[in-house]
Backbone as CSV, one residue per row, in Angstrom:
resi,resn,N_x,N_y,N_z,CA_x,CA_y,CA_z,C_x,C_y,C_z
1,MET,-202.250,-19.738,-125.823,-201.258,-18.712,-125.327,-200.761,-17.727,-126.448
2,GLY,-200.467,-16.541,-125.948,-200.410,-15.423,-126.765,-198.921,-15.415,-127.338
3,GLU,-198.678,-14.755,-128.563,-197.284,-14.723,-128.968,-196.386,-13.872,-128.216
4,LYS,-196.869,-12.980,-127.694,-196.086,-12.164,-126.730,-195.500,-12.722,-125.607
5,LEU,-196.248,-13.689,-125.058,-195.886,-14.190,-123.874,-194.741,-15.350,-124.272
6,TYR,-194.785,-16.058,-125.434,-193.796,-16.762,-125.921,-192.650,-16.213,-126.210
7,ASP,-192.734,-14.927,-127.018,-191.518,-14.180,-127.272,-190.803,-13.672,-126.037
8,GLN,-191.426,-13.350,-124.849,-190.914,-12.963,-123.522,-190.009,-14.295,-123.217
9,ILE,-190.689,-15.604,-123.291,-190.134,-16.646,-122.844,-188.604,-16.954,-123.640
10,TYR,-188.770,-16.673,-124.890,-187.708,-17.011,-125.877,-186.634,-15.812,-125.552
11,GLN,-187.081,-14.700,-125.264,-186.030,-13.561,-125.082,-185.338,-13.736,-123.813
12,LEU,-185.718,-14.389,-122.873,-185.320,-14.617,-121.411,-184.160,-15.929,-121.637
13,LEU,-184.787,-16.885,-122.408,-184.062,-18.064,-122.768,-182.619,-17.722,-123.396
14,ARG,-182.952,-16.761,-124.407,-181.595,-16.368,-125.169,-180.490,-15.859,-124.227
15,GLN,-180.840,-15.344,-122.911,-179.777,-14.750,-122.067,-178.943,-15.714,-121.253
16,ILE,-179.446,-16.876,-121.477,-178.444,-18.108,-120.901,-177.369,-18.573,-121.528
17,PRO,-176.343,-18.144,-121.000,-175.118,-18.435,-121.672,-174.682,-20.139,-121.926
18,VAL,-173.822,-20.312,-122.698,-173.455,-21.639,-122.777,-172.813,-22.157,-121.446
19,GLY,-173.136,-23.364,-121.304,-172.501,-23.933,-120.109,-173.481,-23.706,-118.951
20,HIS,-174.803,-23.387,-119.159,-175.727,-23.159,-118.205,-177.153,-23.701,-118.542
21,VAL,-177.828,-23.878,-117.666,-179.263,-24.495,-118.063,-180.374,-23.715,-117.003
22,THR,-181.225,-23.764,-117.368,-182.495,-23.304,-116.377,-183.807,-24.403,-116.573
23,THR,-184.553,-24.241,-115.480,-185.736,-25.251,-115.491,-186.938,-24.548,-115.955
24,TYR,-188.004,-25.371,-116.374,-189.168,-24.943,-116.867,-189.736,-23.978,-115.962
25,GLY,-189.835,-24.458,-114.568,-190.433,-23.524,-113.380,-189.445,-22.333,-113.171
26,ALA,-188.239,-22.301,-113.239,-187.461,-20.983,-113.143,-187.751,-19.993,-113.966
27,LEU,-187.811,-20.475,-115.277,-188.245,-19.540,-116.343,-189.482,-19.100,-116.399
28,ALA,-190.433,-20.084,-115.870,-191.789,-19.630,-115.846,-191.978,-18.608,-114.791
29,ASN,-191.228,-18.589,-113.534,-191.338,-17.594,-112.428,-190.714,-16.182,-112.987
30,GLN,-189.790,-16.291,-113.709,-189.211,-15.034,-114.328,-190.203,-14.288,-115.066
31,ILE,-191.029,-15.004,-115.924,-192.050,-14.450,-116.748,-193.253,-14.114,-116.134
32,GLY,-193.783,-15.021,-114.944,-195.006,-14.765,-114.632,-196.058,-15.703,-115.250
33,CYS,-195.589,-17.060,-115.582,-196.500,-18.081,-116.243,-196.266,-19.269,-115.349
34,THR,-196.743,-20.327,-116.065,-196.535,-21.730,-115.593,-195.543,-22.453,-116.249
35,ALA,-194.936,-23.544,-115.586,-193.980,-24.330,-116.395,-194.440,-24.952,-117.512
36,ARG,-195.797,-25.289,-117.364,-196.436,-25.945,-118.561,-196.411,-25.018,-119.812
37,THR,-196.599,-23.893,-119.576,-196.720,-22.755,-120.671,-195.382,-22.552,-121.237
38,VAL,-194.334,-22.630,-120.361,-192.946,-22.624,-120.949,-192.788,-23.972,-121.858
39,GLY,-193.168,-25.026,-121.386,-193.132,-26.261,-122.157,-193.671,-26.090,-123.678
40,PHE,-195.013,-25.474,-123.672,-196.048,-25.304,-124.685,-195.013,-24.267,-125.673
41,ALA,-194.243,-23.343,-125.024,-193.679,-22.292,-125.865,-192.457,-23.154,-126.535
42,MET,-191.816,-23.944,-125.774,-190.668,-24.792,-126.439,-190.942,-25.620,-127.660
43,ALA,-192.370,-26.278,-127.308,-192.886,-27.070,-128.385,-193.222,-26.391,-129.711
44,ALA,-193.703,-25.126,-129.476,-194.253,-24.187,-130.465,-193.050,-23.871,-131.471
45,LEU,-191.759,-24.048,-130.983,-190.572,-23.066,-131.673,-190.460,-23.982,-133.049
46,PRO,-190.332,-22.898,-134.168,-190.195,-23.602,-135.450,-188.677,-23.963,-135.695
47,LYS,-188.662,-24.815,-136.662,-187.272,-25.449,-136.867,-186.501,-24.282,-137.713
48,GLY,-185.145,-24.370,-137.162,-184.079,-23.319,-137.547,-184.222,-22.084,-136.741
49,ASN,-184.818,-21.996,-135.614,-184.888,-20.774,-134.703,-183.577,-20.616,-134.075
50,ASP,-183.356,-19.352,-133.476,-182.213,-19.318,-132.715,-182.245,-19.283,-131.204
51,VAL,-183.296,-20.077,-130.672,-183.731,-20.085,-129.279,-182.905,-21.211,-128.848
52,PRO,-182.121,-21.034,-127.634,-181.518,-22.330,-127.044,-182.262,-23.074,-126.343
53,TRP,-183.326,-23.498,-127.093,-184.316,-24.597,-126.291,-183.687,-25.627,-125.501
54,HIS,-182.528,-26.072,-125.813,-181.892,-27.141,-125.044,-181.366,-26.985,-123.669
55,ARG,-181.491,-25.709,-123.296,-180.753,-25.238,-121.922,-182.113,-25.236,-121.049
56,VAL,-183.176,-25.626,-121.353,-184.231,-26.009,-120.404,-184.515,-27.208,-119.949
57,VAL,-184.246,-27.659,-118.925,-184.576,-28.898,-118.249,-185.644,-29.139,-117.060
58,ASN,-185.963,-30.145,-116.675,-186.846,-30.270,-115.647,-186.287,-29.793,-114.206
59,TYR,-187.167,-29.844,-113.247,-186.756,-29.405,-111.827,-186.051,-30.489,-111.371
60,GLN,-185.775,-31.595,-111.850,-184.737,-32.639,-111.397,-183.450,-32.579,-111.838
61,GLY,-183.474,-31.726,-112.720,-182.147,-31.625,-113.641,-181.948,-32.576,-114.858
62,ARG,-183.150,-33.021,-115.155,-183.239,-34.025,-116.259,-183.743,-33.393,-117.501
63,ILE,-183.453,-34.028,-118.515,-184.186,-33.691,-119.800,-185.405,-34.174,-119.862
64,SER,-186.378,-33.542,-120.204,-187.899,-34.044,-120.157,-188.132,-34.843,-121.601
65,PRO,-188.614,-35.868,-121.575,-188.937,-36.873,-122.686,-189.687,-36.219,-123.778
66,ARG,-189.030,-36.324,-124.871,-190.042,-35.922,-126.169,-190.824,-36.887,-126.888
67,SER,-191.634,-36.614,-127.500,-192.583,-37.644,-128.063,-192.064,-38.670,-128.919
68,ASN,-191.036,-38.123,-129.672,-190.405,-39.246,-130.597,-189.045,-39.748,-129.945
69,GLY,-188.382,-39.078,-129.007,-187.337,-39.675,-128.155,-186.051,-39.062,-128.814
70,HIS,-185.901,-38.701,-130.191,-184.870,-38.200,-130.744,-184.482,-36.888,-130.301
71,GLY,-185.510,-36.123,-130.049,-185.123,-34.597,-129.431,-184.508,-34.910,-128.176
72,SER,-184.749,-35.696,-127.227,-183.990,-35.758,-126.091,-182.579,-36.278,-126.236
73,LEU,-182.316,-37.048,-127.171,-180.784,-37.342,-127.553,-180.118,-36.160,-128.011
74,VAL,-180.783,-35.434,-128.748,-180.245,-34.327,-129.444,-179.774,-33.256,-128.230
75,GLN,-180.877,-33.042,-127.503,-180.737,-32.155,-126.392,-179.444,-32.501,-125.495
76,LYS,-179.305,-33.851,-125.006,-178.345,-34.306,-124.350,-176.848,-34.004,-124.841
77,LYS,-176.778,-34.374,-126.305,-175.664,-34.385,-126.994,-175.273,-32.625,-126.968
78,ILE,-176.128,-31.846,-127.181,-175.691,-30.330,-127.314,-175.369,-29.900,-126.016
79,LEU,-175.951,-30.302,-124.887,-175.543,-29.974,-123.588,-174.188,-30.501,-123.219
80,ILE,-173.960,-31.528,-123.540,-172.673,-32.110,-123.398,-171.449,-31.321,-124.091
81,THR,-171.842,-30.966,-125.408,-170.783,-30.067,-126.079,-170.613,-28.744,-125.557
82,GLU,-171.542,-28.401,-124.727,-171.447,-26.990,-124.142,-171.009,-27.094,-122.822
83,GLY,-170.508,-28.335,-122.403,-169.752,-28.585,-121.282,-170.575,-29.079,-119.998
84,ILE,-171.722,-29.113,-120.226,-172.795,-29.459,-119.181,-172.267,-31.212,-118.948
85,VAL,-172.163,-31.351,-117.615,-171.734,-32.994,-117.295,-173.099,-33.467,-116.577
86,PHE,-173.457,-34.784,-117.112,-174.509,-35.568,-116.428,-174.041,-36.549,-115.685
87,ASN,-174.718,-36.914,-114.386,-174.408,-37.947,-113.587,-174.826,-39.237,-114.187
88,ALA,-174.489,-40.378,-113.276,-174.904,-41.656,-113.896,-176.408,-41.762,-114.062
89,ASP,-177.247,-41.103,-113.190,-178.664,-41.166,-113.319,-179.103,-40.379,-114.332
90,GLY,-178.310,-39.634,-115.251,-178.958,-38.555,-116.296,-179.208,-37.363,-115.834
91,ARG,-178.690,-36.870,-114.612,-179.072,-35.664,-114.103,-177.921,-34.644,-114.107
92,ILE,-178.481,-33.312,-114.249,-177.432,-32.231,-114.248,-177.544,-31.667,-112.780
93,ASP,-176.369,-31.540,-112.370,-176.301,-30.841,-111.005,-176.685,-29.187,-111.174
94,LEU,-177.900,-29.111,-110.707,-178.520,-27.607,-110.839,-177.805,-26.671,-109.918
95,LYS,-176.956,-26.942,-108.965,-176.189,-26.190,-108.053,-175.114,-25.682,-108.912
96,LEU,-174.502,-26.624,-109.885,-173.375,-25.893,-110.740,-173.719,-25.347,-111.959
97,TYR,-174.756,-25.829,-112.494,-175.081,-25.341,-113.952,-176.375,-24.378,-114.172
98,ALA,-177.244,-24.431,-113.158,-178.262,-23.478,-113.058,-178.003,-22.089,-113.362
99,TRP,-178.657,-21.473,-114.313,-178.446,-19.864,-114.502,-179.135,-19.278,-113.390
100,ASN,-178.623,-18.212,-112.862,-179.381,-17.279,-111.913,-179.708,-15.949,-112.671
101,PHE,-181.008,-15.863,-112.914,-181.458,-14.539,-113.628,-181.278,-13.374,-112.945
102,MET,-180.732,-13.356,-111.923,-180.589,-12.167,-110.981,-179.167,-11.644,-111.166
103,ARG,-178.155,-12.548,-111.883,-176.919,-12.061,-112.160,-176.933,-10.531,-112.826
């Protein structure tokens, strides 16, 4: 995947304010790529970057598992500090928290 595509993904993700999330698919639709490509872009982020990677969840409003599990816990903790509420099943209500890129 090209760096320019990843940069477009990161730029769009930076527009999502605190207290909101998006899905891999919604972000992909805005860019014109696949949800898998968005996932690859998130995995390619270097440490110490300014991209709010934690604001991307799956289409069910769940945090996607990470290979070591630690990243999932970190993501949930950050989202909670930003005011995102998870239900008992570990889902985020996307009707309440999903960012609408058309705003």
